[in-house]
N, C-alpha and C positions, 0 to 999 in steps of 0.2 A: 471379320474386322479387316478393313482394307487400309494398309499402311502406306501404300504407294512406293515410289522408288526411294532407296536409302539416301539419306542426306550425307553430303560430304562434309567431313569435319576438317577444317584447315587450321593447322596449328601455326601460329606466327612465332617465329624464332627471334629472340632479341640478339641482334648482331652488332650492338653498339660497342662492344668491347673486342670485336674481332681484330681490328687493327692493332690494338694493344697486345693481344695474345700473339699474333704473328711477329710483331716487333720483338717481343720477349724471346721467341724461338730463335732469333738471330744471335742471341747471346747465351744459348744453352751450353755451348762448349766454351770454356774460358779462353781468352785470348792467348794466355801463356801456353796452354796445351796446343792450340792451333799453330803457334810459332814452332813449338817442338816438333809437331807432325810435319810441318813444312821443311824444317831442317833435316829430319830423318828421311823424308822423301828425296830431297836433294842429295843427301849422302848415299842413298840407295842407287840413284841414277849414276853417280860417280863410281860406285862399287861395281855396278853392272858394266860400265865402260872398262874398268880394270880387268874384270873377269873375261870380257870379250877379247881384249887385247892379249891376255895370257893364253887364251884358247888359240888365237891366231899364231902366237909365237910357238906354242907347243906343236901345232900342226907343222909349222915350218921346220922346227927342230926334228920332228919325226921324219919328215921328207929328206932332210939332210943326212940323218942317220941311215936311212935306207940307201941313199946314194953312196955313202961311204962304205957300206958293207958289201 
């Protein structure tokens, strides 16, 4: 029995609702939570600046302490 080369089966995907799906993905995280995360991110940047400045001041204080002793 000679069947010949295998036939390719091509499945056609319905992509009519792709745009709707991806649009809905832009709203998966509520706006309120995004604003909270933005505020937390900004606060962490400020906190990092404060810690960096404290570290610099601590280094200066240690250098002055060594000079005084």
